C-alpha positions, 0 to 999 in steps of 0.5 A, spaced: 495 385 917 495 379 912 488 380 911 489 388 909 495 386 904 491 380 901 485 385 900 489 390 897 492 385 893 485 383 890 483 390 889 489 392 885 488 385 881 480 387 880 483 394 878 487 391 873 482 387 870 477 392 869 482 397 866 484 391 861 477 390 859 475 397 858 481 398 854 479 392 850 472 394 849 474 401 847 478 397 842 472 393 839 468 400 839 474 403 834 474 397 830 467 397 829 467 404 827 472 402 822 468 397 819 462 401 819 466 406 815 469 401 810 461 399 809 460 406 807 465 406 802 463 399 799 456 402 798 459 408 795 463 404 790 457 399 789 453 406 787 459 408 782 459 401 779 451 402 778 452 408 775 458 406 770 454 400 768 448 404 767 452 409 762 455 403 759 448 400 757 445 407 755 451 410 752 455 404 750 460 407 754 466 403 755 469 404 763 471 397 764 477 399 767 474 403 772 469 398 774 474 393 775 478 397 779 472 399 783 470 391 784 478 390 786 477 396 791 470 392 794 474 386 795 480 389 799 475 393 803 471 386 804 477 382 806 479 388 811 472 388 814 473 380 815 480 381 818 477 387 823 471 382 825 476 377 827 480 382 831 473 383 835 472 376 836 479 375 839 478 381 843 471 378 846 475 371 847 480 375 851 474 379 855 471 372 856 477 369 859 479 375 863 471 374 866 473 366 867 479 368 871 476 373 875 470 368 877 476 363 879 479 368 883 473 370 886 472 363 888 479 362 891 478 368 895 471 366 898 474 360 900 480 364 903 476 369 907 471 364 909 477 360 912 479 367 915 473 369 918 472 362 921 478 362 925 477 369 928 
């Protein structure tokens, strides 16, 4: 009976680890999507800055404030991308830690079940 209790416990632990990893992967995917959206917005801002620079050069139009606001917004979005990349790195580290813990548990389990089978 002890064997089945331990087997049930290990199956439950494996499920929890798998669910945790799946959640982390889903969160990583969402973060990467946010990064992609921010990069797209940055590209649009660069394009708008380019248009403003062209207008300023060709027509001597003074849109300095608009250009400065766009530059500020690009900087903010780049900082947000850096924060999201840091969050992704943390998730990857957590997944690797879970994998290492799971591998250590499997080694212990093999030792435990190996002893159990030898005693039978």
